[in-house]
VODRENVEX-937821 format. One line per field, with one value per atom (N, C-alpha, C): atom name; x negated, y, z; residue number from 1; residue in three letters. Coordinates in Angstrom, 1 decimal. Atoms other than C-alpha are relative to their C-alpha. Example, Ala and Ser with C-alpha at 12.3 -4.5 7.8 and 13.67 -1.06 7.14 Angstrom:
BEGIN
a = N,CA,C,N,CA,C;
xx = -0.9,-12.3,-0.9,0.9,-13.7,0.8;
yy = -1.2,-4.5,1.2,-1.1,-1.1,1.1;
zz = 0.0,7.8,0.0,0.0,7.1,0.8;
k = 1,1,1,2,2,2;
r = ALA,ALA,ALA,SER,SER,SER;
END
This chain:
BEGIN
a = N,CA,C,N,CA,C,N,CA,C,N,CA,C,N,CA,C,N,CA,C,N,CA,C,N,CA,C,N,CA,C,N,CA,C,N,CA,C,N,CA,C,N,CA,C,N,CA,C,N,CA,C,N,CA,C,N,CA,C,N,CA,C,N,CA,C,N,CA,C,N,CA,C,N,CA,C,N,CA,C,N,CA,C,N,CA,C,N,CA,C,N,CA,C,N,CA,C,N,CA,C,N,CA,C,N,CA,C,N,CA,C,N,CA,C,N,CA,C,N,CA,C,N,CA,C,N,CA,C,N,CA,C,N,CA,C,N,CA,C,N,CA,C,N,CA,C,N,CA,C,N,CA,C,N,CA,C,N,CA,C,N,CA,C,N,CA,C,N,CA,C,N,CA,C,N,CA,C,N,CA,C,N,CA,C,N,CA,C,N,CA,C,N,CA,C,N,CA,C,N,CA,C,N,CA,C,N,CA,C,N,CA,C,N,CA,C,N,CA,C,N,CA,C,N,CA,C,N,CA,C,N,CA,C,N,CA,C,N,CA,C,N,CA,C,N,CA,C,N,CA,C,N,CA,C,N,CA,C,N,CA,C,N,CA,C,N,CA,C,N,CA,C,N,CA,C,N,CA,C,N,CA,C,N,CA,C,N,CA,C,N,CA,C,N,CA,C,N,CA,C,N,CA,C,N,CA,C,N,CA,C,N,CA,C,N,CA,C,N,CA,C,N,CA,C,N,CA,C,N,CA,C;
xx = 0.2,-29.1,1.1,-1.1,-26.6,1.3,-1.2,-23.8,0.2,0.0,-24.7,0.3,-0.2,-24.8,1.5,-1.4,-21.4,0.9,-0.8,-19.9,-0.1,0.2,-21.4,0.8,-0.7,-20.0,1.5,-1.4,-16.5,0.4,-0.3,-16.6,0.0,0.1,-17.7,1.2,-1.2,-14.8,1.2,-1.2,-12.3,0.0,0.1,-13.5,0.4,-0.4,-13.2,1.5,-1.4,-9.7,0.9,-0.9,-8.3,-0.3,0.3,-10.0,1.0,-1.0,-7.6,1.3,-1.2,-4.6,-0.1,0.2,-6.1,0.0,0.1,-6.8,1.3,-1.2,-3.2,0.9,-0.8,-1.7,-0.4,0.2,-1.3,0.2,-0.1,-1.8,1.2,-1.2,1.3,-0.5,0.3,0.8,1.2,-1.1,2.9,0.2,-0.3,4.3,1.5,-1.5,7.7,0.8,-0.7,8.6,0.5,-0.5,9.0,1.4,-1.4,12.2,1.0,-0.9,13.8,1.3,-1.3,16.4,0.9,-0.8,17.6,0.5,-0.4,18.1,1.5,-1.5,21.8,0.6,-0.5,22.4,-0.4,0.5,20.3,0.8,-0.6,22.1,1.6,-1.4,25.7,0.5,-0.5,27.9,0.0,0.1,27.1,-0.7,0.7,26.1,-1.3,1.4,22.4,0.0,0.2,21.5,-0.9,1.0,19.6,-1.4,1.3,16.6,-0.4,0.3,16.9,-0.4,0.3,17.0,-1.3,1.3,14.1,-1.2,1.1,11.9,0.0,0.0,13.0,-0.7,0.7,11.9,-1.5,1.4,8.6,-0.7,0.6,7.9,0.2,-0.4,9.0,-1.2,1.1,5.4,-0.3,0.2,5.5,1.0,-1.1,8.7,-0.3,0.4,7.2,-0.7,0.7,4.9,0.9,-1.0,7.8,0.9,-0.8,9.8,-0.7,0.9,6.9,-0.4,0.3,6.4,1.1,-1.1,8.3,0.7,-0.7,9.1,0.9,-0.8,10.5,1.0,-0.8,12.1,1.5,-1.4,15.4,0.7,-0.5,15.8,0.0,0.1,14.7,0.4,-0.4,15.8,1.4,-1.3,19.5,1.0,-1.0,22.7,0.1,-0.1,22.9,-1.2,1.2,19.3,0.1,-0.1,20.0,1.0,-1.0,23.1,-0.5,0.7,21.1,-0.9,0.9,18.5,0.8,-0.9,21.2,0.6,-0.7,23.0,-1.1,1.1,19.6,-0.6,0.6,18.8,-1.5,1.3,15.7,0.1,-0.1,15.1,-0.5,0.4,15.0,-1.1,1.1,11.7,0.2,0.0,11.2,-1.4,1.3,8.3,-0.4;
yy = -1.0,-13.8,-0.2,0.3,-15.6,0.6,-0.5,-14.6,1.5,-1.5,-10.9,0.3,-0.2,-11.1,-0.3,0.4,-12.8,1.1,-1.0,-10.2,1.3,-1.2,-7.3,-0.2,0.3,-8.9,0.2,-0.1,-9.2,1.5,-1.5,-5.5,0.7,-0.7,-4.4,-0.3,0.4,-6.4,0.8,-0.7,-4.9,1.5,-1.4,-1.4,0.2,-0.1,-1.9,-0.2,0.3,-3.4,1.1,-1.0,-0.7,1.4,-1.4,2.3,0.4,-0.4,2.2,0.5,-0.4,2.5,1.3,-1.3,5.4,1.1,-1.0,7.3,0.3,-0.2,7.1,1.0,-1.0,9.6,1.3,-1.3,13.1,1.0,-1.1,16.2,0.9,-0.8,18.4,1.5,-1.4,22.1,0.7,-0.6,23.9,1.5,-1.3,26.9,0.2,-0.2,28.1,0.5,-0.4,29.6,-1.1,1.2,26.1,-0.4,0.3,25.9,0.9,-1.0,28.6,-0.6,0.6,26.1,-0.2,0.2,25.8,1.3,-1.3,29.5,0.1,-0.2,29.6,-1.0,1.0,26.4,0.3,-0.4,27.6,1.2,-1.3,31.0,0.0,0.1,29.8,-1.4,1.4,26.8,-0.8,0.6,25.9,-1.4,1.3,22.3,0.1,-0.1,21.7,-0.7,0.6,21.0,-1.1,1.1,18.0,0.5,-0.6,20.3,0.4,-0.3,21.5,-1.2,1.2,18.0,-0.6,0.6,16.9,0.8,-0.9,19.9,-0.2,0.2,19.4,-1.3,1.2,15.8,0.1,-0.1,16.7,0.8,-0.9,19.4,-0.3,0.5,17.4,0.2,-0.1,17.4,1.5,-1.5,21.3,0.6,-0.6,21.8,0.5,-0.5,22.1,1.3,-1.3,24.8,1.1,-1.1,26.7,0.4,-0.3,26.4,0.8,-0.8,27.8,1.4,-1.3,30.7,1.0,-0.9,33.7,0.6,-0.6,35.1,-1.1,1.1,31.7,-0.7,0.8,30.4,0.2,-0.2,32.1,-0.7,0.8,30.2,-1.5,1.5,26.7,-0.5,0.5,26.6,0.6,-0.5,27.3,-1.1,1.1,25.2,-0.4,0.3,25.5,-0.8,0.7,24.3,-1.5,1.4,21.3,-0.8,0.7,20.5,-0.4,0.3,20.7,-1.2,1.1,18.4,-1.3,1.2,15.9,-0.4,0.3,16.1,-0.6,0.5,15.5,-1.2,1.2,12.6,0.2,-0.4,14.4,0.2,-0.1,13.9,1.4,-1.3,17.3,-0.2,0.2,17.6,0.4,-0.4,17.8,0.5,-0.5,20.1,0.5;
zz = 1.0,10.7,-1.1,1.0,8.3,0.5,-0.5,10.6,-0.2,0.1,10.5,-1.5,1.4,6.7,-0.4,0.2,6.6,0.5,-0.6,8.9,-0.8,0.8,6.8,-1.3,1.3,3.6,0.2,-0.3,5.2,0.2,-0.2,6.3,-1.3,1.3,2.9,-0.9,0.8,1.2,0.5,-0.6,3.7,-0.4,0.3,3.0,-1.5,1.4,-0.8,-0.2,0.2,-0.5,0.6,-0.6,1.8,-0.4,0.4,0.3,-1.1,1.0,-2.6,0.6,-0.6,-0.3,0.7,-0.6,1.6,-1.0,1.0,-1.5,-0.8,0.8,-2.9,0.6,-0.5,-0.5,-0.5,0.5,-1.8,1.1,-1.0,0.3,-0.4,0.2,0.7,0.2,-0.2,0.1,0.6,-0.7,2.6,-0.4,0.5,0.7,0.2,-0.3,2.1,-1.2,1.1,-1.2,-0.9,0.6,-2.5,0.4,-0.5,-0.4,-0.6,0.5,-2.5,-0.5,0.4,-3.9,1.2,-1.2,-0.3,0.6,-0.6,0.5,0.2,-0.1,-0.2,1.0,-0.9,1.7,1.5,-1.4,4.7,0.5,-0.4,4.8,-0.1,0.1,4.2,0.2,-0.2,4.3,-1.3,1.3,0.7,0.1,0.0,0.0,-0.6,0.6,-0.7,-1.4,1.3,-4.3,0.0,0.1,-5.5,0.0,-0.1,-6.0,1.4,-1.4,-2.5,0.8,-0.8,-1.0,-0.4,0.5,-3.2,0.6,-0.6,-2.0,1.5,-1.5,1.6,0.4,-0.3,1.5,-0.3,0.3,-0.2,1.0,-0.9,2.3,1.5,-1.4,5.4,0.9,-1.0,6.9,0.3,-0.3,6.8,0.9,-0.6,8.6,1.4,-1.3,12.1,-0.1,0.2,10.9,-0.4,0.4,9.3,1.2,-1.2,12.6,0.9,-1.0,14.6,-0.6,0.7,12.1,0.3,-0.4,13.5,-1.2,1.2,10.0,-0.7,0.7,8.8,0.9,-1.0,12.0,-0.2,0.1,11.4,-1.1,1.2,8.1,0.3,-0.1,9.2,1.4,-1.3,12.8,0.4,-0.3,12.6,-0.4,0.2,12.4,-1.5,1.4,8.6,-0.5,0.4,8.1,0.5,-0.5,10.4,-0.8,0.8,8.4,-1.4,1.3,5.1,0.2,-0.2,6.5,0.2,-0.2,7.7,-1.4,1.3,4.3,-1.0,0.9,2.5,0.6,-0.7,4.9,0.3,-0.4,6.1,1.5,-1.4,9.8,0.5,-0.4,11.5,1.1,-0.9,13.3,1.4,-1.4,17.0,0.3,-0.1,17.3,1.5;
k = 1,1,1,2,2,2,3,3,3,4,4,4,5,5,5,6,6,6,7,7,7,8,8,8,9,9,9,10,10,10,11,11,11,12,12,12,13,13,13,14,14,14,15,15,15,16,16,16,17,17,17,18,18,18,19,19,19,20,20,20,21,21,21,22,22,22,23,23,23,24,24,24,25,25,25,26,26,26,27,27,27,28,28,28,29,29,29,30,30,30,31,31,31,32,32,32,33,33,33,34,34,34,35,35,35,36,36,36,37,37,37,38,38,38,39,39,39,40,40,40,41,41,41,42,42,42,43,43,43,44,44,44,45,45,45,46,46,46,47,47,47,48,48,48,49,49,49,50,50,50,51,51,51,52,52,52,53,53,53,54,54,54,55,55,55,56,56,56,57,57,57,58,58,58,59,59,59,60,60,60,61,61,61,62,62,62,63,63,63,64,64,64,65,65,65,66,66,66,67,67,67,68,68,68,69,69,69,70,70,70,71,71,71,72,72,72,73,73,73,74,74,74,75,75,75,76,76,76,77,77,77,78,78,78,79,79,79,80,80,80,81,81,81,82,82,82,83,83,83,84,84,84,85,85,85,86,86,86,87,87,87,88,88,88,89,89,89,90,90,90,91,91,91,92,92,92,93,93,93,94,94,94,95,95,95;
r = MET,MET,MET,LYS,LYS,LYS,MET,MET,MET,VAL,VAL,VAL,SER,SER,SER,PHE,PHE,PHE,VAL,VAL,VAL,ALA,ALA,ALA,LEU,LEU,LEU,CYS,CYS,CYS,VAL,VAL,VAL,ALA,ALA,ALA,VAL,VAL,VAL,ALA,ALA,ALA,VAL,VAL,VAL,VAL,VAL,VAL,LEU,LEU,LEU,PHE,PHE,PHE,SER,SER,SER,GLY,GLY,GLY,GLU,GLU,GLU,ILE,ILE,ILE,GLY,GLY,GLY,THR,THR,THR,THR,THR,THR,GLU,GLU,GLU,ALA,ALA,ALA,VAL,VAL,VAL,THR,THR,THR,CYS,CYS,CYS,ASN,ASN,ASN,PRO,PRO,PRO,THR,THR,THR,GLN,GLN,GLN,LEU,LEU,LEU,SER,SER,SER,PRO,PRO,PRO,CYS,CYS,CYS,ILE,ILE,ILE,GLN,GLN,GLN,ALA,ALA,ALA,PHE,PHE,PHE,THR,THR,THR,SER,SER,SER,SER,SER,SER,ALA,ALA,ALA,ALA,ALA,ALA,PRO,PRO,PRO,SER,SER,SER,THR,THR,THR,ALA,ALA,ALA,CYS,CYS,CYS,CYS,CYS,CYS,SER,SER,SER,LYS,LYS,LYS,LEU,LEU,LEU,LYS,LYS,LYS,GLU,GLU,GLU,LEU,LEU,LEU,GLN,GLN,GLN,PRO,PRO,PRO,CYS,CYS,CYS,LEU,LEU,LEU,CYS,CYS,CYS,GLY,GLY,GLY,TYR,TYR,TYR,ILE,ILE,ILE,LYS,LYS,LYS,ASN,ASN,ASN,PRO,PRO,PRO,SER,SER,SER,LEU,LEU,LEU,LYS,LYS,LYS,GLN,GLN,GLN,TYR,TYR,TYR,VAL,VAL,VAL,ASN,ASN,ASN,ASN,ASN,ASN,PRO,PRO,PRO,ASN,ASN,ASN,ALA,ALA,ALA,LYS,LYS,LYS,ARG,ARG,ARG,VAL,VAL,VAL,ALA,ALA,ALA,SER,SER,SER,THR,THR,THR,CYS,CYS,CYS,LYS,LYS,LYS,VAL,VAL,VAL,PRO,PRO,PRO,TYR,TYR,TYR,PRO,PRO,PRO,LYS,LYS,LYS,CYS,CYS,CYS;
END
């Protein structure tokens, strides 16, 4: 019986310790209009701005969804978008 109480105590301590780490991640809201600082770089050979790179990094978890969206695909699945991602040091997703 003492062993069961000890194991339960250890599990409780582990839950308390790790629950803080789990709660620190923020959800990303996938809104393609947030990539508006990148439009010129996506549609021409212009260099991406700092704002573009920042948003691209922030929205990285959304990129596959954008690539699969027929109305957005032309903007995010082209050589310029791949160049922008590379310049911003954002790995281009393999969806």
